[in-house]
N, C-alpha and C positions, 0 to 999 in steps of 0.2 A: 599384598602387602598393605600395611595400614596407611591411610591418607592423612596428609598433614591437617592438623586442627588448629585453629586460631585461638590465641589467648582471649579470654572474656574477662574484662576489667570490672564490670559492675553486675549486680544481680542479687537476687534473694536466695536463701536457703530453700531448696525444694526437694521433695521425694520423687524419685523416678521408680515406677513400678514396673517390674519386668514382665514380659508376656511369657507364655509357656515355651514359645520357640527360643527366646533368649535364655531361659534357665537350661533348655536342651543343649543350645550351643555352648554354654559355659561348661556343662557337663562333658560334652564331647573334647572340647579344647583341653580341659584339666586331664581327662583320662589319657589323652595323647602325651601331654607333658609328664604325667606320672610315670608312663611306661619309659620314656627316655631318660627321666631322672633317676628311676630305679637302676637302669643299666649303668649309668655314671656313678652311682653310689656302689654298685657292685664291684667297680674297680678302684674304689677307695677315694672317689672324688665327693665334694659336698656341694651340689648345685643348689641354686635358688631358682624360683620362677618370679618373674619381674613384669609389672605393668598391669594391663587390664584383666589378664587371667588371675592374677593374684587378688586384684580388687573386685572383680566380678563384673565390671561394666563392659562387657565385650560386645562386639558387632561382627558382622560378616567379614569385615576387613581386618580384624585383630590378628596380630602376630602372637606366636607362641615364643616368648622370649626366656630362654634358659641360660642362666649365667653362672659360671664358675668365677667367684669374685676373688681370685688370687692367681698367681702365676703358676701355669701348669704346662708341661711340654706337650706340643700339639700331638706328637705321635701317639700318647696315651689315648686320646680321644679317637684318632683316626684308626687305630688298631681295633678299637672297640666297634666302630662303625663298619670296619671290614668284616669282623666277626659276625656282625648283625646283617651283613649283606645290603648295607646302606651305602649307596653312591651319593656323595654330597652333590647338591645343585650347583653350588659354587663355594669358594672360599675367599674371604676378603680381609685385608688389613686396613684399619682406619686409625687416625690420630686426629683429634678435634682441632688442636692447635700445636705448634711446635713445642709447647710446655706440658702437654697432657700425655698420659699413658698411651701406648700403642696397644690396640686391641685386635684380636683375630675373631672373626665370624665365620662359623661353618654353617651354611645354609642346607638343611636337610631337604627342604623344598622352598618355595617362594615365601612361605609364612612361618616356617619353623627354624628357629636359629639357636645355635649354641655359640655363646660368646664367652671369651676369657682373655685377660690381659696377659700381654708379653712382658710387660714391666710392672713394677710395684704400684698399686694405687695409692694416691694420697687419701687423706681422710675425706676431702670433698668428693673425690671420684668414687669412693666406696659408698658414701652416703647418697649419692645420686640414685642408687638402686632403692634405698629405703624411701627417699623422696616420692618415687613413683609407685612404691608399694612392692614388697617382697615377701615370699613365704618359702620355707624349707619344704623338702619332700614330706616330712611327717605332718606338717601343718596342712599341706595340700591334701593329703590322704584323709586327714580329719574334717575336710570340708570347710576349713577356715577361709575367711575373706578378710582383707586388710585395708585399712585406710592409705590412701596414697593420692598424689596429686597428678592429674593427666595433663596432656599437652595444651589443653585450654586454659591451663593454670586454674582449674577447679579442683577442690578438695573432694574426694569421692570417699564417703563413709558408709559401709554396708548397713542395710537394714534387712529385717525379715522378709519385706516384699520387694526388695531391690537395693537402691542406695539413696542416700541424701547427697546432695552436690551444691557447693557454693563457691564463688570466686575467692581466691586467697590474697588478691592485691588490697593492701590496707589492712590484712589480717595475718600478717607474715608471722608474728610470734605465735599466734593461735595455731596456724597451720604446721609451724616447726614443732610444737608441742604434740599435736595430734599425729604426726607421721614419725616422731621420734628422731629428728635430726636437728643440727644446730641452725640458729637463725641465719647465719651467713650462707649456708647452703640454699636455703630458700630464696634469699636475696639474689644470689648469683643465678639460680635457675630462672627467676623472674626476669633478670636482666637479659639473659640469653634468649628466652623465648619471646619476649616482647620486641627485642631488636630483630629477631628473625622475622617476626610478623611485619615489622615496619620496613625493613629493607629487602624483603624476599629471602628465600632460602639462601643462607650464607656458605653453605657447604663446609667442607672439612679440610684441614691442611693436608692430610694424607688420605688417599683412597686407592687401594691397589688390589686388583683381582689376582689372585695366586694362580699360576698355570698348573695344568694337570700334572706336569712333571716335576714341578718345584715343591720343596717342603716349606712350611710357612716360615720357619725360623731363617732358612737360607735366603728366601725371598726378602725378609727384613734386613738381612745383612747386606744384601745387594743394594737395596735401597739406601741403607745407611752409608754405604761406600760413596754415594754420590750426593749426600746431603749432610752437611756438618751440623745443622740444627738437630736433625734426627740422631746423629751420632752422640751429641752431647746428652740428649735426654736418656739414650740407652746407657751411656756410661754412668750418669747420675743416679739412675735407677737400678743399676746392678746387672743389666743384660750383658754389657761388654766388660 
């Protein structure tokens, strides 16, 4: 799993030149992502790859973050995994705050995750993925790399030799234009990540590991039966 990185508030724009081993690692991670995404597209889903694999600035601790950025029944993905003889490492439900969308995360292994919302995403929540950098399967197959902001709050801009990077604090509008999101999304992410660094890992409102005999949706219904705030967001976003 990727380690938490601290936000960088000051610094110059620099170029990071990749070694041969880093280019090989990027190729390996992308090949694995392509295989999974091809199977998801085969059953009519439209996944994206998010984060360092999309940007290119991978490390040995990088996750493969595959996201279906809209509501999809979990059984469609789990039937596909059964067909491929893939037994998930674990299945987790998360909700960042009582007002945020509920998401399901199916871990194929410790560092390969398929994520999808169980409730409709707001504009902010959808743009979160663009903020960090996202690519479609066709873009990934065409060896594209994309601008995005990492957890240090550094803008990563691909270059032929690696990437350029620079802190975005004080350059919020510039960063928003570069990654193609609204300014308020950039400001929100800066607030969240700097606060997390200042007070320590703040956790999430909901984090629940789904048991082997539970379905993801039934587990969510069970949790909602005990939590009025969770019921409210499920109702307001069309789950109930």
